[in-house]
matplotlib code that plots the C-alpha trace (Angstrom):
import matplotlib.pyplot as plt

x = [79.8, 76.0, 74.9, 71.3, 71.9, 73.5, 71.2, 71.6, 72.2, 74.9, 76.5, 77.0, 78.9, 81.4, 85.0, 86.4, 88.1, 85.0, 82.8, 85.3, 85.0, 81.2, 81.4, 83.9, 81.7, 78.8, 80.9, 82.0, 78.5, 77.6, 80.9, 81.7, 84.5, 84.6, 85.9, 85.5, 84.6, 84.1, 81.5, 79.6, 79.5, 76.4, 75.6, 75.7, 79.0, 79.6, 77.2, 79.6, 79.3, 80.4, 80.4, 80.7, 81.2, 79.4, 79.3, 80.5, 77.8, 78.1, 76.0, 75.8, 75.5, 72.1, 72.0, 68.6, 66.9, 64.0, 63.5, 61.0, 59.6, 56.9, 55.7, 53.2, 51.6, 49.9, 53.3, 54.8, 55.7, 56.0, 58.6, 57.2, 58.4, 56.7, 53.4, 53.8, 54.6, 51.6, 49.2, 50.4, 51.5, 49.8, 46.4, 46.3, 46.9, 43.5, 44.8, 42.3, 44.8, 43.6, 43.4, 45.6, 49.0, 48.9, 45.9, 47.8, 50.8, 48.5, 47.4, 50.8, 53.1, 53.3, 52.2, 54.5, 55.3, 58.0, 59.2, 62.0, 64.2, 67.0, 70.5, 70.8, 72.9, 71.1, 72.3, 74.0, 72.4, 68.9, 68.5, 65.9, 63.1, 63.6, 60.3, 56.8, 56.6, 54.8, 57.8, 60.6, 60.5, 61.1, 63.9, 65.6, 65.1, 67.0, 70.1, 69.5, 68.0, 64.7, 62.9, 62.9, 59.6, 58.4, 59.8, 63.2, 63.3, 62.4, 64.9, 67.7, 66.9, 66.5, 69.1, 67.4, 66.6, 63.2, 63.0, 60.8, 63.7, 66.8, 68.9, 66.5, 63.1, 64.0, 64.0, 67.6, 68.0, 69.2, 68.9, 66.3, 65.0, 66.0, 68.8, 72.5, 73.4, 71.6, 73.6, 72.7, 72.2, 69.8, 72.6, 75.1, 75.1, 73.1, 74.4, 74.6, 76.3, 73.2, 72.4, 68.7, 65.8, 67.9, 65.9, 62.1, 62.1, 64.5, 64.7, 61.2, 61.6, 59.1, 59.0, 57.5, 54.3, 52.4, 50.8, 54.1, 56.6, 59.4, 62.0, 60.3, 57.1, 58.3, 58.3, 54.5, 54.7, 57.3, 55.6, 52.2, 53.5, 52.3, 54.8, 58.2, 57.3, 55.3, 58.0, 60.4, 58.0, 58.4, 62.0, 60.7, 61.7, 58.2, 56.5, 55.0, 53.6, 50.3, 49.2, 52.5, 52.1, 48.6, 50.1, 53.0, 50.8, 47.8, 47.1, 48.6, 52.0, 52.2, 54.5, 56.2, 57.8, 61.3, 61.0, 60.9, 63.7, 64.2, 66.9, 68.0, 68.4, 70.6, 69.6, 72.4, 70.6]
y = [135.2, 135.3, 134.5, 134.8, 138.5, 139.1, 141.5, 142.7, 146.2, 144.9, 142.7, 145.7, 147.7, 145.0, 145.2, 142.4, 140.7, 140.7, 139.5, 136.7, 135.6, 135.5, 133.5, 131.0, 130.5, 129.7, 127.3, 125.6, 125.0, 123.0, 121.2, 123.3, 125.6, 129.2, 129.3, 133.0, 136.3, 139.3, 142.1, 144.7, 148.4, 149.8, 153.2, 151.8, 150.0, 146.7, 143.8, 141.0, 137.8, 134.7, 131.5, 128.3, 124.8, 121.9, 118.3, 119.5, 122.2, 126.0, 128.0, 131.7, 133.3, 135.2, 137.6, 138.0, 140.4, 142.7, 143.3, 144.9, 142.8, 142.7, 145.4, 148.2, 148.7, 152.0, 153.5, 152.2, 154.8, 152.9, 154.1, 155.4, 152.4, 150.1, 151.8, 151.8, 148.0, 147.3, 149.3, 148.6, 145.0, 143.4, 145.1, 145.4, 141.6, 140.9, 138.6, 139.9, 141.7, 144.5, 148.0, 149.4, 147.6, 148.3, 146.0, 143.3, 143.7, 143.6, 140.1, 138.6, 140.4, 139.8, 142.7, 145.0, 143.7, 143.7, 140.4, 139.1, 136.3, 134.1, 134.1, 131.0, 129.4, 129.2, 127.2, 129.4, 127.4, 126.0, 122.3, 120.7, 118.8, 115.1, 114.2, 115.7, 118.9, 117.2, 114.8, 117.5, 118.7, 115.1, 114.5, 117.7, 117.0, 113.7, 115.8, 118.4, 120.9, 122.6, 124.8, 128.6, 130.2, 133.1, 135.7, 134.0, 133.7, 137.3, 138.5, 136.3, 137.5, 141.2, 141.6, 144.6, 146.2, 148.0, 148.2, 146.1, 144.0, 143.3, 145.4, 148.4, 149.3, 149.2, 146.3, 145.9, 147.2, 145.1, 141.7, 139.2, 137.5, 134.1, 132.2, 131.6, 134.2, 136.9, 139.4, 142.0, 142.4, 139.4, 137.1, 138.1, 136.8, 138.9, 140.9, 137.8, 135.7, 133.7, 132.7, 133.5, 134.6, 135.0, 133.0, 133.1, 129.6, 127.8, 129.4, 129.0, 127.9, 126.3, 127.4, 126.0, 127.8, 125.8, 129.1, 130.8, 130.1, 132.6, 133.4, 132.5, 131.5, 128.7, 131.1, 131.6, 135.4, 135.1, 132.2, 134.0, 137.2, 139.2, 142.1, 143.1, 144.4, 141.2, 139.0, 140.4, 140.6, 137.0, 137.9, 140.6, 139.9, 139.9, 138.1, 135.0, 133.7, 132.3, 130.8, 128.9, 127.7, 126.4, 124.6, 123.0, 121.8, 120.8, 117.8, 119.5, 119.8, 116.1, 115.3, 118.7, 119.1, 118.5, 122.0, 123.6, 124.0, 124.0, 126.0, 124.2, 126.1, 125.2, 126.5, 127.8, 127.7]
z = [-29.2, -29.7, -33.2, -32.0, -31.4, -34.8, -36.7, -40.3, -39.0, -36.6, -39.3, -41.6, -38.9, -38.1, -39.3, -41.3, -38.3, -36.2, -39.1, -39.6, -36.0, -36.3, -39.5, -38.1, -35.0, -37.4, -39.3, -36.1, -34.9, -38.0, -38.4, -41.5, -42.5, -43.6, -47.2, -48.1, -46.6, -48.8, -48.9, -50.8, -49.8, -48.1, -46.7, -43.2, -43.7, -45.5, -46.1, -45.5, -47.5, -45.5, -47.4, -45.4, -46.7, -45.0, -46.3, -49.7, -50.1, -49.9, -47.5, -46.8, -43.4, -43.2, -40.2, -38.7, -36.3, -36.9, -40.6, -42.9, -45.7, -48.3, -50.7, -50.5, -53.9, -52.8, -52.1, -55.4, -58.0, -61.2, -63.7, -67.0, -69.0, -66.6, -67.1, -70.8, -70.8, -68.6, -70.6, -74.1, -73.7, -70.7, -70.9, -74.7, -74.9, -73.5, -70.7, -68.1, -65.9, -63.5, -65.1, -62.4, -62.1, -58.3, -58.1, -59.8, -57.5, -54.5, -55.5, -56.2, -53.7, -50.0, -47.8, -46.0, -42.5, -39.8, -38.5, -36.3, -37.8, -36.5, -38.0, -40.2, -42.9, -46.3, -49.3, -51.9, -54.7, -54.6, -55.7, -57.9, -56.2, -56.3, -54.7, -54.5, -52.4, -49.5, -49.0, -49.2, -45.5, -44.2, -46.7, -45.6, -41.9, -42.3, -43.1, -40.4, -42.9, -43.4, -45.9, -45.5, -44.7, -46.9, -44.4, -44.4, -48.2, -48.8, -46.3, -47.7, -51.3, -50.6, -48.0, -46.6, -49.9, -50.0, -53.8, -56.1, -57.1, -55.0, -57.3, -57.6, -59.0, -62.7, -65.2, -66.5, -70.1, -73.0, -71.3, -70.4, -67.3, -68.4, -70.3, -69.5, -72.1, -70.2, -68.2, -65.6, -61.8, -61.6, -62.8, -60.1, -56.5, -54.1, -51.2, -49.0, -51.8, -52.8, -56.4, -56.2, -58.4, -61.6, -64.2, -64.5, -66.1, -63.8, -60.3, -58.8, -55.2, -52.8, -49.2, -46.0, -47.0, -49.7, -50.8, -51.7, -54.5, -55.0, -57.6, -60.9, -62.7, -64.9, -67.8, -67.8, -68.4, -71.1, -72.9, -72.5, -74.0, -71.0, -71.6, -70.5, -67.0, -66.1, -67.6, -65.0, -62.1, -61.0, -59.9, -57.6, -54.0, -52.5, -55.4, -53.9, -57.2, -55.8, -59.1, -59.3, -55.7, -56.6, -59.6, -57.7, -54.9, -57.1, -59.3, -62.4, -60.6, -59.6, -62.6, -62.8, -59.4, -60.9, -62.5, -59.1, -56.4, -52.7, -50.8, -47.6, -44.4, -41.4, -37.9, -35.7, -32.3]

ax = plt.figure().add_subplot(projection="3d")
ax.plot(x, y, z, "-o")
ax.set_aspect("equal")
plt.show()
């Protein structure tokens, strides 16, 4: 059974018994155990969610293969309420944002691209940094773990979704992008079973690329009063938050790294 050949497209076509065998093989390779297999419906079949326990921590199986990532601002068709928020809140606030929201998205979102990724296990929950970012890779390596790269993080978050957010293009109504009292699609596990990008204050994650931080902005947009659309934008799958990356890896972030997270990855090859 070849896990290296397990693509997302193939994963969705598998019946439950076959998906279980793949997941059990992944668990065997890392001396773990399969604790749950469920799934979410998809037009191409089922996006199975395989959760594996290893050393007391939960990991999700993330199938790889050739995947499309990133965001194309030129092809983006903003919803009316997003345009209203940007014009009447973000621009009117005098924060110096680009007149065209597409220009703003072009600066903060990763570009559209196609990449080939391996199948891996990724931690269901990201953990707080306990050391400065430069020391994190070595700490993880001591446990047979590593950081995800930007490509792997976006794929794990979006699970094949081509929309602005992993749940769609719209900002959820009657809720907020932060706080334990909030509800909505951002608070639920994603299609792979990860708890990811659900609170702009608390879920910012470093990657192996010092220039990319995903999943939150530390509450900058909320505290700054940038407007509803930009308050939610840090949770967008392809938002690499370059300003937060500069902060984390610069002198201002030396005493603030504990506010950021890292999501361990286990290779299966």
